[in-house]
C-alpha positions as CSV (number, residue, x, y, z in Angstrom):
1,M,81.6,31.4,-126.4
2,D,84.0,28.6,-127.2
3,S,86.1,26.9,-124.6
4,A,89.3,28.8,-125.4
5,A,87.5,32.2,-125.1
6,A,85.9,31.0,-121.8
7,K,89.2,30.0,-120.4
8,S,90.7,33.3,-121.4
9,N,87.9,35.2,-119.8
10,D,88.2,33.1,-116.6
11,S,92.0,33.9,-116.6
12,I,91.3,37.6,-116.8
13,V,88.7,37.5,-114.1
14,T,91.1,35.6,-111.8
15,A,94.0,37.9,-112.6
16,T,91.8,41.0,-111.8
17,R,90.7,39.4,-108.6
18,D,94.3,38.6,-107.6
19,L,95.4,42.2,-108.4
20,R,92.6,43.7,-106.4
21,A,93.9,41.8,-103.3
22,L,97.4,43.2,-103.6
23,S,98.7,46.6,-102.5
24,A,100.5,48.9,-104.8
25,V,103.7,48.2,-102.9
26,E,103.3,44.5,-103.5
27,I,102.7,45.0,-107.2
28,V,105.7,47.2,-107.6
29,G,107.9,44.8,-105.6
30,A,106.7,41.8,-107.7
31,N,107.5,43.6,-110.9
32,A,110.9,44.7,-109.6
33,V,111.7,41.2,-108.7
34,D,110.7,40.0,-112.1
35,L,113.0,42.6,-113.7
36,M,115.9,41.7,-111.3
37,T,115.5,38.0,-112.1
38,A,115.4,38.5,-115.8
39,A,118.5,40.8,-115.7
40,A,120.4,38.3,-113.6
41,V,119.6,35.6,-116.1
42,K,120.8,37.8,-119.0
43,L,124.0,38.5,-117.0
44,G,124.6,34.8,-116.5
45,L,124.3,35.0,-112.8
46,Y,122.1,31.9,-112.4
47,E,123.4,28.4,-112.6
48,G,123.4,27.2,-116.2
49,T,123.1,30.7,-117.7
50,S,126.8,31.7,-117.9
51,D,127.0,30.7,-121.6
52,D,123.9,32.8,-122.5
53,V,125.1,36.2,-121.4
54,D,123.3,39.0,-123.3
55,L,124.5,42.4,-122.1
56,A,122.2,44.3,-124.5
57,E,119.2,42.6,-123.1
58,A,120.5,43.0,-119.5
59,R,121.0,46.7,-120.1
60,I,117.4,47.1,-121.1
61,L,116.1,45.2,-118.1
62,I,118.4,47.2,-115.7
63,E,117.3,50.5,-117.3
64,A,113.6,49.5,-116.8
65,L,114.3,48.5,-113.2
66,A,116.0,51.8,-112.5
67,G,113.1,53.7,-113.9
68,L,110.6,51.7,-111.8
69,V,112.7,52.2,-108.7
70,Q,113.2,55.9,-109.3
71,A,109.5,56.5,-109.9
72,A,108.3,54.3,-107.0
73,V,110.9,54.9,-104.2
74,P,109.4,58.2,-103.0
75,H,106.1,56.4,-102.4
76,L,107.4,53.2,-100.8
77,G,109.2,54.3,-97.7
78,H,112.7,53.1,-96.7
79,H,111.6,49.6,-95.6
80,H,110.5,48.7,-99.1
81,A,112.8,50.9,-101.1
82,A,116.1,49.7,-99.6
83,P,116.0,46.2,-101.1
84,L,115.0,47.6,-104.5
85,R,118.0,50.0,-104.5
86,D,120.3,47.3,-103.2
87,G,119.2,44.9,-106.0
88,L,119.6,47.6,-108.6
89,K,123.1,48.4,-107.4
90,S,124.1,44.7,-107.4
91,L,122.9,44.3,-111.0
92,Q,124.7,47.4,-112.1
93,A,127.9,46.2,-110.5
94,A,127.5,42.8,-112.2
95,F,126.9,44.4,-115.5
96,A,130.0,46.6,-115.2
97,E,132.0,43.5,-114.3
98,A,130.7,41.6,-117.3
99,Q,131.6,44.3,-119.8
100,Q,134.7,44.0,-121.9
101,Y,134.8,47.7,-122.4
102,P,133.2,49.6,-119.4
103,D,130.8,52.4,-119.9
104,A,132.0,55.9,-119.0
105,P,131.2,56.9,-115.4
106,G,127.5,57.8,-115.0
107,T,126.4,56.3,-118.3
108,G,125.9,52.6,-117.3
109,P,122.5,51.1,-117.2
110,G,120.2,53.0,-114.8
111,E,122.8,55.6,-113.9
112,R,121.5,58.4,-116.0
113,Q,119.1,60.8,-114.5
114,P,116.1,61.7,-116.7
115,S,116.3,65.2,-118.2
116,T,113.6,67.6,-117.1
């Protein structure tokens, strides 16, 4: 095994060990924070990102966050779910404010309910 393959294997072993130590709530929360951060960057909410606003990318990230929140909230309990819902609502509001032409009510990112 060459050194690059050995390092890759070591990284996989380390990541697996790290994930085993985390609860599902922690993993969901970490991924939600990553999606929130990425969406905020695409919305230009971080210092130095206001010139790089990309609403199409932000929409995708907010939709993904909404799906994660909707799927996970019933299993998280209020204590963990409330910050996720609040973060999603804040990003949705920032998205609506950033649009030149607003979406119709109920059709913004993360506002549609999945069809059954």
